[in-house]
C-alpha positions in Angstrom: 16.4 3.5 8.8 13.0 1.9 8.4 12.4 -1.7 7.3 9.1 -2.5 5.7 7.6 -5.9 5.2 4.4 -6.5 3.2 2.1 -9.5 3.6 -1.4 -10.5 2.7 -1.2 -10.9 -1.0 -2.6 -13.9 -2.8 -5.0 -15.1 -5.4 -8.6 -14.0 -5.3 -11.6 -14.0 -7.6 -13.1 -10.9 -9.2 -15.2 -9.2 -6.6 -13.3 -10.7 -3.7 -11.3 -8.9 -0.9 -7.8 -8.9 0.4 -6.1 -7.0 3.2 -2.5 -6.1 2.8 -0.3 -5.4 5.8 2.9 -3.4 5.9 4.9 -3.8 9.1 7.5 -1.3 10.0 10.6 -1.9 12.1 13.8 -0.1 12.8 13.3 3.6 13.5 9.7 3.6 14.5 10.1 6.5 16.9 9.4 8.7 13.9 6.0 8.5 12.4 6.2 8.5 8.6 3.9 9.2 5.8 3.0 5.9 4.3 1.9 4.8 0.8 1.0 1.9 -1.3 2.1 1.6 -4.9 1.6 -1.2 -7.4 3.2 -2.5 -10.5 1.6 -4.7 -13.0 3.5 -6.7 -15.6 4.9 -4.5 -18.4 3.7 -1.4 -16.7 5.2 1.4 -14.6 4.8 1.5 -10.9 1.7 3.5 -10.0 0.4 5.2 -6.9 -2.5 3.6 -5.1 -3.0 5.2 -1.7 -1.2 7.3 1.0 -1.8 8.3 4.6 -0.2 11.2 6.3 1.9 10.8 9.4 -0.9 12.1 11.6 -3.6 10.1 9.7 -5.3 13.4 8.8 -4.7 13.3 5.1 -5.5 10.3 2.9 -5.1 10.1 -0.9 -6.4 7.5 -3.3 -5.9 7.1 -7.0 -9.2 7.4 -8.8 -9.4 3.8 -9.9 -9.5 2.5 -6.3 -11.7 5.1 -4.6 -14.6 3.5 -2.9 -13.1 0.1 -3.0 -9.7 0.4 -1.2 -9.1 1.8 2.3 -5.7 2.7 3.8 -5.4 2.7 7.6 -2.7 2.6 10.3 -2.4 0.8 13.6 0.2 2.8 15.5 0.5 0.3 18.3 1.6 -2.4 15.8 3.6 0.0 13.5 1.5 -1.4 10.7 -0.3 0.1 7.7 -3.1 -1.8 6.0 -4.7 -1.7 2.6 -8.1 -3.2 2.6 -9.1 -4.0 -0.9 -12.7 -4.8 -1.7 -14.5 -5.5 -5.0 -11.3 -6.5 -6.6 -11.0 -6.3 -10.4 -8.8 -8.2 -12.8 -6.9 -4.9 -13.5 -5.9 -4.7 -9.8 -3.5 -7.6 -10.4 0.0 -6.4 -9.6 2.8 -6.5 -7.1 1.9 -4.2 -4.3 4.6 -2.2 -2.4 4.4 -0.1 0.7 6.7 2.9 1.1 7.5 5.3 3.9 8.7 8.9 3.7 9.1 12.0 5.7 7.1 13.9 3.0 3.6 12.9 1.9 3.6 12.4 -1.9 1.9 10.5 -4.7 5.2 10.2 -6.5 7.2 7.0 -6.0 10.5 8.7 -6.7 10.1 10.8 -3.5 9.8 7.8 -1.2 12.9 6.8 0.8 11.9 3.4 2.2 10.3 0.4 0.4 9.2 -3.1 1.2 9.9 -6.1 -1.0 6.4 -6.3 -2.4 3.5 -8.8 -2.3 1.8 -10.3 -5.3 -2.0 -9.8 -5.7 -3.6 -11.8 -8.5 -7.3 -11.3 -9.3 -8.8 -14.0 -11.5 -11.6 -13.5 -13.9 
């Protein structure tokens, strides 16, 4: 079992930056593929970014390419999502997820955090 706790969300103006953190605990002897998803009010949860267990493969959804960066600190068992040039449409609850298999599909992820709210004001 892996427990995931997100932090770093908040209110930011358009064009601003935030860094989300996802701290893993529990069975951290296994290195998982990690991903960030988000869900805006009234919308389905969508894929944002993913990083493979060995950090060799990184995926982004098109709308965040060039603005968001996913990274991992193995010593801290933490994955980050650096979000720059934030837009109003980035407003959502952001979730991190872990899985033995790298995927862009939320249904394939076994472990989830509780989410952190990101609100971008106009």
